[in-house]
LUMTI-166585 format. One record per residue (C-alpha): residue in three letters; z, y, x. Coordinates in steps of 0.25 Angstrom, whole numbers, plus 2048, in hexadecimal, padded with zeros to 3 digits. Last residue first. Example, Ala and Ser with C-alpha at 12.3 -4.5 7.8 and 13.67 -1.06 7.14 Angstrom:
BEGIN
SER81D7FC837;ALA81F7EE831;
This chain:
BEGIN
LEU7707E480D;LEU7637EC80D;CYS7687F6803;ASP76480280C;HIS77380680D;GLU7767F7810;PHE76D7F781B;SER772804821;SER77F7FE823;PRO78C805823;LEU7987FF82B;LEU7A47FC823;SER7A47ED825;PHE7A37EF834;SER7AF7F7835;PHE7B380283E;PRO7BE809836;CYS7BB81782F;LEU7C981D82C;LYS7C8828823;VAL7CC836828;GLY7D883D822;THR7D884A81B;GLY7DB84580D;SER7E684E80A;TYR7ED8467FF;PHE7FB8497F9;LYS7F98547EE;ASN7EA8567F1;GLN7E88487EB;PHE7EB84B7DD;GLU7E58587D8;VAL7D985A7E2;TRP7D484C7E5;HIS7D98447DA;LEU7D684E7CF;ARG7C88507D5;LEU7C58417D5;ALA7C98417C6;HIS7C084D7C3;LEU7B48467CB;PHE7B68397C3;ALA7B78407B6;SER7AA8477B8;LEU7A383A7BD;GLY7A88327B1;GLU7A383E7A8;MET79583D7AE;VAL79482E7B0;LEU79C8287A4;LEU79B833799;ILE78D83979D;SER78482E7A2;VAL78B82179C;THR78E82778F;LEU78082E78E;VAL77A821791;ALA782819787;PHE78082377C;LEU77182377E;CYS77181477D;PHE77A814771;VAL77081E76A;PRO76481576E;VAL76B809767;LEU77181175B;PHE763814756;LEU760806753;VAL76D80474B;GLY76A812744;LEU75D80E740;THR763804736;THR76A810730;ASP779814732;MET77681F73D;ARG784825740;LEU78681B74C;GLY779821753;VAL77E830752;ARG78C82C756;MET788826763;VAL780833768;MET786840765;ALA79483C760;TRP79683176B;LEU79183B776;VAL79A846771;GLU7A683D771;SER7A483877F;LEU7A2846784;GLN7AF84B77D;ALA7B783F783;HIS7B1842791;ALA7B4851790;LEU7C284F78B;SER7C5846796;LEU7BF84F7A0;ALA7C785B79B;TRP7D585379A;LEU7D484E7A8;ARG7CE85B7AD;LEU7DC8607A9;TYR7E085A7B7;SER7DB8677BD;ALA7E686F7B6;THR7F18687BD;ASN7E98697CA;SER7E88787C8;VAL7F687B7C6;CYS7FB8717D0;GLY7F18767DA;LEU7F68847D9;CYS80387F7DF;TYR7FD8757E8;GLU7F287E7EE;ILE7FC88A7F0;THR8068807F7;HIS7FC87A800;ILE7F6887804;ALA80488C807;GLN80787F80F;HIS7FB880818;LEU7FE88F81A;PHE80D88C81E;GLU809881827;ASP7FE88982E;GLY808895830;PHE81488C834;ASP80B886840;PHE81287A846;GLU80D877854;GLU80686A858;THR80C865865;PRO81585A85E;ARG80885285B;GLU80784D84D;GLY80883D84C;SER80983C83D;THR81784283B;SER823844844;LEU824853844;ASP821855836;SER82F851831;HIS839846836;ASP83883A82D;SER83C831839;GLY836823838;GLU83B81E845;GLU82E81D84C;MET82B82B847;ASP83883184C;HIS83582B85A;ALA82783185A;ARG82D83F856;MET83783E861;LEU82D83A86B;TYR824846867;LEU830850868;GLU83384B876;GLU82584D87A;GLU82485B874;SER82F85F87E;ASN83C86787D;ARG83F86586E;ARG84E867870;VAL85685C86A;ARG85F85A85E;GLU86584C85F;TYR85C84185B;GLY85D836851;ARG85583D846;TYR84F84A84C;MET85385884B;GLY84A862851;ILE84B86E85A;ARG83F877859;ASN84888485A;SER84F88084D;GLY842882845;ASN83488284B;HIS82D875847;LEU83687083B;TRP83987E837;TYR82A881836;LEU82887482F;TYR833877824;VAL82D885822;PRO81F880820;LYS823875817;GLY82C87D80D;LEU82488A80C;LEU81A887802;LEU81F87B7FB;VAL82D8817FA;PRO82788E7F6;VAL8208877EA;SER82B87E7E6;LEU83388A7E1;VAL82988D7D7;ALA82987F7D1;ILE83887E7D1;VAL83988C7CA;VAL82E8877C0;LEU83687A7BD;PHE8438827BA;LYS83C88C7B1;GLN8368807A9;LEU8448797A8;GLY84A8857A3;THR83F888798;GLN83F879793;GLY84E878791;PRO84C871784;TYR83E86B782;LEU83087177F;PRO83687E77C;GLN832887771;MET82E894776;GLY8378A1778;ASP83D89D785;GLY82F89978B;GLN82E8A2798;MET82F89F7A7;LEU8218A37A8;PHE81D8967AF;MET82488E7A4;ASN81E89779A;ILE81089179E;PHE81588379D;HIS81B88678F;ILE80E88C78A;LEU80688078F;ILE810876789;SER80F87C77B;PRO81B879772;ALA81C86E768;LEU82087275A;ARG81386D754;SER81685F75A;ASP82385E753;LYS81F853749;ALA81484D752;THR81E84B75D;PHE823854768;VAL82B84D773;LEU82284377A;TRP81584B77B;LYS81D85877E;TYR825852789;ILE81884C78F;ILE81185A790;MET81E861794;PHE8208577A0;ALA8118597A4;LEU8148687A5;TYR8218657AD;GLY81985E7B7;PHE81086A7B8;LEU81A8747BC;CYS82786D7C1;LEU81F8617C5;LEU8148677CE;PHE81E8717D5;LEU8288677D7;LEU81E85D7DD;GLU8198677E7;PRO82786C7EB;LEU82B85E7ED;PHE81F8597F5;VAL81E8657FF;LEU82C869804;TYR83585E800;LEU82B852802;ASN82485980D;TYR831859815;LYS82F84A816;LYS82384B81F;LYS82483D825;PHE81483B823;HIS81782F81A;LEU822837812;HIS819843810;ASN80D83B80D;TYR814832802;THR81A83E7FC;SER80C8447F9;LEU80A8397EF;ILE8148417E6;VAL80B84D7E6;GLY7FF8447E1;PHE80883E7D6;SER80B84B7D1;MET7FC84F7D1;HIS7F98437C8;ILE8058447BF;ILE8018537BD;GLY7F38507BA;LEU7F68447B1;ILE7FF84E7A8;VAL7F58597A8;SER7EA84F7A4;MET7F2849799;LYS7F5857793;MET7E685A793;LYS7E384D78D;TYR7ED84E781;SER7EA85C77E;ASN7DB85A77E;LEU7DC84D777;PHE7E385376B;THR7D985F76A;LEU7CD85676B;ARG7D284D760;ASN7D5858757;SER7CA85374D;ALA7D084574D;LEU7C883974C;ASN7C983575B;TRP7D8838759;ILE7DA82D750;PRO7D882375C;ASP7E6826761;ILE7E682A770;GLY7EB82077A;LEU7F1812778;PRO7FB80F76E;TYR7F781A764;PRO803822761;GLY80B820754;THR80B81F745;PHE80582D742;VAL80182F734;GLY80C82672E;THR81683172B;VAL80F83F72B;ASN813846738;PRO80784173F;ASP7FE84A736;LEU7F0846736;THR7E7852734;LEU7DB85372B;PHE7CD85872E;ARG7C185A725;ASN7C985E719;GLY7C785F70A;ARG7C3850707;ILE7CF84B710;ASP7D985570A;ALA7D48516FC;ILE7D88436FE;LYS7E6846702;TRP7ED84870F;VAL7FC84A711;GLY800841706;GLU80983770F;THR7FF82C70B;PHE7F383470F;MET7F783971D;ALA7FD82B71F;LYS7EF82571D;VAL7E982D729;SER7F1825733;TRP7F3828742;GLY7F781D74D;SER7E981874E;GLY7E7809750;PHE7E980175D;ILE7DA800761;ASN7D480C75A;LEU7CA810765;SER7C681E766;LYS7B7823768;SER7B282D772;PHE7AB82177A;CYS7B881A77A;ASP7C4824779;ASN7D3820776;TYR7D782A780;ILE7E1820786;LEU7D7815784;GLY7CD81D78B;THR7D7820796;TYR7D8811799;ILE7C980F798;SER7C781B7A2;PHE7D18147AB;LEU7C98077AB;GLY7BC80F7AE;MET7C28177B9;MET7C780B7C0;LEU7BA8057BF;ILE7B48117C5;ILE7BE8117D0;TYR7B98027D3;ARG7AB8057D2;GLY7AB8117DC;GLU7A280B7E6;PHE7988087DB;PHE7988157D5;THR79581D7E2;ASN78B8127E6;TRP7848157D9;ILE7838247DB;GLU77E8217EA;ASN7738187E6;ARG76F8127F3;THR7738047EE;ASN77B7F97F6;LYS7877F67ED;LEU7817F37DF;LYS7757EB7E5;ARG77E7E47EE;ASN7887DF7E3;ASN7967DE7E8;GLU79B7E87DE;TYR7967E07D2;LEU7A37DE7CB;VAL7A87EC7CF;MET79B7F37CB;TRP79C7EC7BD;LEU7AB7F07BC;ALA7A77FE7BF;PHE79D7FE7B3;LEU7A77F77AA;ALA7B28027AE;MET7A880D7AB;ILE7A480879E;ALA7B280579A;GLY7B681379E;HIS7AC819795;GLY7B0811789;LEU7BF81378A;ASP7BE82278D;GLY7C782A796;PHE7BE8317A1;MET7C783D7A4;VAL7D48357A4;ALA7CC8297AA;PHE7C98317B6;LEU7D88347B8;PHE7DB8257B7;PRO7CF8227C0;PHE7D582B7CB;THR7E48287C9;ILE7E38197CB;ILE7DB8187D8;THR7E08267DC;PHE7EE8207DE;PRO7EA8167E9;ALA7E08207EE;PRO7E982C7F1;ASN7EC8277FF;VAL7F982E804;GLU7F8834812;ARG7F582C81E;TYR7EC836825;ASN7F883E828;GLY7FA837834;VAL80482B836;GLY805828845;TYR7F982B84F;ALA7FB81D855;ASP7F381C862;VAL7F080D863;ILE7EB807870;ASN7E17FC86D;PHE7DD7EF875;SER7D17E887A;PRO7D37DB882;VAL7CF7D9890;THR7C97CC893;SER7BD7CE889;GLY7B77C2883;SER7B07CA879;LYS7B67C286D;ARG7C47C4873;SER7C37D3875;GLY7BE7D4867;GLU7CA7CC861;GLU7D47D486A;LEU7CE7E1864;ALA7CF7DC856;ARG7DE7D7858;GLN7E27E585D;LEU7DB7EB850;THR7E27E2847;PRO7F07E584E;ILE7EC7F484C;ASP7E97F383D;ASP7F77F8838;VAL7F580583F;PRO7E7808839;CYS7DC80A843;TRP7D5816849;VAL7CD813855;GLU7CB817863;ALA7C281086D;ILE7C280E87C;LEU7B8805882;CYS7BC7FE88F;LYS7B47FB89C;ASN7AE80989F;THR7BA80B8A9;VAL7BD8198A4;ASP7BE814895;LEU7B281388C;SER7B181A87F;CYS7B0814871;LEU7A781A866;ASN79B81486B;LEU7A180686A;ILE7A380985B;TYR79480B859;TYR7927FE861;ILE79B7F7857;ALA7947FD84B;LYS7867F9850;MET78A7EB853;LYS7917EA845;LYS7847EE83E;VAL77C7E5846;GLN7847D9843;ILE7857DC834;VAL7767DE833;TRP7737D283B;THR77C7C9832;TYR7747CF826;VAL7677CC82C;SER76A7BE830;GLU7657B6824;SER75B7C181F;ALA7537BF82C;LYS7507B182A;MET74C7B481C;LEU7447C0821;VAL73C7B782A;GLN73A7AC820;LYS7357B7816;LEU72B7BC820;TYR7267AD822;ASP7247AB813;GLU71D7B9812;THR7147B681D;ARG7107A8817;HIS70D7AF80A;LEU7057BA810;VAL6FD7AF817;THR6FA7A880A;HIS6F77B5803;LEU6EE7BA80E;ASP6E67AD80D;GLN6E47AE7FE;ILE6E07BD800;ARG6D67BA80A;THR6CF7AF802;ARG6CE7B97F6;LEU6C97C47FE;GLY6BE7BC804;GLU6B97B87F6;VAL6BA7C67F1;VAL6B27CB7FE;ASP6A77C07FB;ASN6A67C47ED;ARG6A47D37F0;GLU69A7D07FB;GLU6927C87F0;ASN6937D47E6;SER68E7DE7F0;SER6927EA7F8;PRO6A17E67F9;TYR6AB7F27F8;PRO6B47F3804;TYR6C27F6801;VAL6CA804800;HIS6D98057FE;CYS6DB8137F9;HIS6E581C800;TYR6E18287F7;CYS6DD830804;ASP6D5824809;CYS6CD8227FC;ILE6CA8317FD;LYS6C583080B;LYS6BC824807;VAL6B682B7FB;LYS6B2837804;GLN6AB82E80E;GLY6A4828803;ILE69F8357FD;GLN69983880B;ASP69282B80B;GLY68B82D7FE;TRP68C8287F0;TYR69A8227EB;SER69F8177E3;ILE6AE8157E3;LEU6B58097DF;PHE6C48097DB;VAL6CF7FE7DA;VAL6DC8047D4;ARG6EA8007D9;LYS6F77FE7D2;SER7037FD7DB;PRO70D7F37E0;GLU7177F97EB;GLY7157F57F9;THR7168047FD;ASP70A804807;PRO7027F8803;ASP7037FB7F4;GLU7047ED7ED;LEU6F97EB7E2;TYR6FD7EA7D3;GLU6F37E27CB;GLU6E87E77C1;VAL6E07EF7CB;GLU6DB7FC7C5;ALA6CD8007C4;TYR6C480A7CB;SER6B68107CB;LEU6B381D7D3;ILE6A48227D4;THR6A282C7DF;TYR6988377E1;GLY6A083F7D6;LYS6A484B7DF;CYS6A98427EA;VAL6B684A7ED;ARG6BA84E7DF;TRP6B68417D8;LEU6BD8387E3;MET6C98417E2;ARG6CA83F7D3;GLU6C98307D4;PHE6D482F7DF;ALA6DD8387D7;GLN6DC82E7CB;ILE6DD8227D4;LYS6E98267DB;THR6F48207D2;ARG6EC8127D1;GLN6ED8107E0;ILE6DF80E7E7;LEU6D78027E9;GLY6C98017F0;SER6BA8037EF;ILE6B080C7F6;PHE6A180B7F2;GLY6958117F7;LEU6878157F2;LYS67D81B7FC;ALA67281C7F0;GLY6678187F9;LEU66180D7F0;ARG6648027FB;GLN6738077FB;MET6748057EC;SER66F7F77ED;SER6797F57F9;TYR6857FA7F0;GLU6827F07E5;LEU6807F37D7;MET6857E97CD;THR67F7E97BF;ASP6717E77C4;LYS6657E97BA;GLU6677F77B5;LEU66C7FB7C3;PHE65E7F87C8;PRO6598067C4;PHE66080D7CF;GLU65B81B7CF;GLU65C81C7C0;TYR66B81B7C1;GLN6718137B5;ALA67581A7A8;GLN66A8137A0;LEU6718067A3;PRO67E80A79C;GLU68A80B7A5;ARG6978037A1;GLU6927F67A5;VAL68D7FB7B3;SER69A8027B6;ARG6A27F57B2;GLN6997ED7BB;VAL69A7F77C7;PHE6AA7F77C6;THR6AC7E87C3;ARG6AB7E47D1;THR6B47EF7D5;ILE6C07E87CF;ARG6BF7DB7D6;LEU6BB7E17E4;MET6C77EB7E3;HIS6D17E07DF;THR6CD7D77EB;TYR6CE7E37F4;GLU6DC7E67EF;THR6E07D87F1;LEU6DA7D87FF;GLU6E27E5803;LEU6EF7DF7FD;LEU6ED7D2805;ASN6EB7DA812;ARG6F77E380F;GLN6FF7D680C;LEU6FB7D0819;LYS6FE7DC821;ASP70C7DD81A;LYS70F7CF81D;ASN70A7D082C;ARG7137DC82D;THR71F7D5827;VAL71D7C9830;GLU71C7D283D;GLY7287DA839;LEU7307CE836;GLU72E7C8843;VAL7307D584B;GLU73D7D8843;LEU7427C9845;ARG7407CB854;GLN7477D8854;LEU7537D384C;GLN7547C6855;GLU7537CF861;MET75E7D985D;ILE7677CD859;SER7667C7867;MET7677D586D;ILE7757D7866;HIS77A7CA86A;LYS7807CF877;PRO7887DA870;LEU78F7CF867;PRO78C7CF859;ALA7957D684F;VAL79C7CC845;PRO7947C683A;ASN7997C982C;VAL7927C0822;ASP7947C1813;ARG7877C9810;GLU7807BE808;PRO7737BB80E;LEU7677C580C;SER75E7C3800;ILE74F7C3803;ASP7477CD7FB;ALA73B7CE805;LYS73D7DD805;LYS74C7DB807;VAL74A7D2813;GLU7407DD819;ARG74A7E8817;LEU7557E081D;LEU74C7DD829;TYR7487EB82C;GLY7577EF82A;LEU75B7E5834;ILE7507EA83E;ARG7567F883D;GLU7647F383E;MET7607EC84B;GLU75B7F9851;GLU76880084D;CYS7707F5854;LYS7677F7860;LYS769806860;ILE77880385F;GLU7787FB86B;ASN770806873;VAL77B81186E;HIS786808874;LYS78B81287F;ARG78A81F878;GLN78082A87B;PHE77782986F;THR78382C866;THR78783886D;VAL794838875;SER79E843872;PRO7A583B868;ASN7A8830872;LEU7B582A86D;ASP7B182885F;ARG7BC823857;PHE7BC815851;GLU7C2811843;VAL7CA804843;LEU7CD7F9839;GLY7BF7F3835;LEU7C27E5839;GLU7B47E083C;GLY7B17ED843;LEU7BE7EB84C;GLU7B97DE850;SER7AB7E3854;ILE7B27EE85C;CYS7BA7E4864;ASP7AD7DC866;TYR7A57E786B;ALA7B17EC874;SER7B37DF87B;GLY7AA7E1887;SER7AD7EF889;GLN7BC7ED887;LEU7C27F587C;PHE7CE7FE87D;LEU7D180386F;GLN7D981086C;ALA7E081085E;LEU7E281C855;CYS7EC81884A;MET7EC81883B;GLU7F6817830;GLU7EF812824;GLY7EC81B819;ARG7F581E80D;LEU7F9817800;LEU7EF80B802;SER7F4809810;CYS80280980C;MET800800800;
């Protein structure tokens, strides 16, 4: 419980590592994850350090492993289960791993290049086949559509021959040429317009779409292609057409000059495509075998390379001694783990076969102020509770809890953990706190008796309308003549008792429901805020006692607590007293708490009805105590520390010693060390390893305490008002939920026709979407931020400074991996 309540006690240890065993010793420390290394070469650049070449080799191996992982993922080959944790390989094995990876990269690269070349050839042959098949019909189609009288008179044989050959046109001197190929479907319109503008109509373009999808050789994505055939007259036009085809990245193929040549080309393409399919299938099988073999060891290599790189990085942080035979490292380590650290060094020396063991020298810095009380154990409960106070709804809390429970149950799913979506990662990492928020929202929803803006009558209402008629208070004419009627709890049988859990469901039907809930939630927010702040002030006592500053209990803690409780604690007392003492019968005689609280500061109130006997005298006494606590809080600590450092001609009284003259700082330091060993609770002078040479500055201490006093006294007022956000956010959430129900769901439920059932389906879908997007996401985020502010500003500033530095131990399990970031593992 000590480590949960406050941070571990740390020490700075100096490690002496033999050059031959340093690698193994750091490997053992990385497996344990206990220590954080300090950089002993801050003035040396990264490229000037000793093991920079080894780190470059590790980075080269990481590059090769990234290439292997991408190819394995592209081939849809599953990696083995990540339950292995190999140790870091020895330095002499680095070259063998490097050679294996390079050999595998070369082999995989050659096979991949051959496969890509074969696929590209196959695609070209397939496109050529489609081009020949589709262009065969172009001339036939044009002849069938054109009447015979429209043929050119210069070529009378066209009436007889339906197929015009290129060689025949050349013999007639027409200089007719053909260019055929394929183009992407999205470019065909622009391609056609460009041909018309540039060639001035001296071309005829025919095109048709390929039925099947063809793979794009550049992107690898399937796309639609269009086969085109361009007929042109003249060599200059032909050159222009070729340049336009190049600009639009057309795949141009030779156009046969006769039907016999076309048939021969088609037959040859069919044979070559069959051969390519066979060769490509064998190549893919061999590539899969290579990748399967690589996938068996790639995860082990990734772990080993990551550990090697981390070890050499840590070795660069160490410094050499004057003999260049020993490495010196400095680490931060928990005091309780010093024996474990020593055993790890011994194990590393044993593995390396070193005759001289590595050892450590501990420089204990004592108990520093970094070991203040940790607010996390208390925030685990108070944070979701304050969130639920603002988000209290049984239905919304159940949805949030189920969503968080789903994330908890599938927390080991790789697809959920390894994503690049930062918003999703934020939700997934906070799945446990979201689960707590949802469960607490269910509880507060039961207290508010609110479920999607509707109340649940689980135990039966404590109010009865029947008694108003049986006692003769209401008559039938009253119901017909009045839109609203008031239930009188003073009438026998109308109010039988409070609802067992939460708000009575009858308030959901009342016209003054908002007025009642406003008063209830506002007072509840003030009470919760005062309790929360008082608890924060009380937690500061743990810091004062732990750091052996007992004077802070009397000069800081006690004035703070008296100021808070005498003013605002008394306000909470009056609220609870009024709830308990005044009943429905005398509720009209109950005085206003706000007016009494104002008169308390004005020292007035004799002419008003008191809340209880002796109220005026008690209020004056509490105000005097609160006012007197301010100068104590302002001057007490600075004056005491001034007297402690400068009073009595610097003569101190120590337990077990006679009064001695402080002639030397060395004697004073030894006495302080003795006091700390024997558990003396003497003052500031013996705490947290502060050096005795530091001089006390009364001006600085007084200024610091003055700022703290002003901030605390004004903060008690502003912080108490700040907790009213609990009331405001709760009211806003309830009203938004009610508006959403009235404007969406109620519209569908009021339709009593057959179409109403069908209409209810889209209405419910709209209601569900708006509920999740507005009430759960937006309102949930708002309540989350406000609950966070209440803890950071109103609660934690009473005892928690948060100025420490987080320990980042050297641990292989905590090292980041670029492969996981790229979703390759």
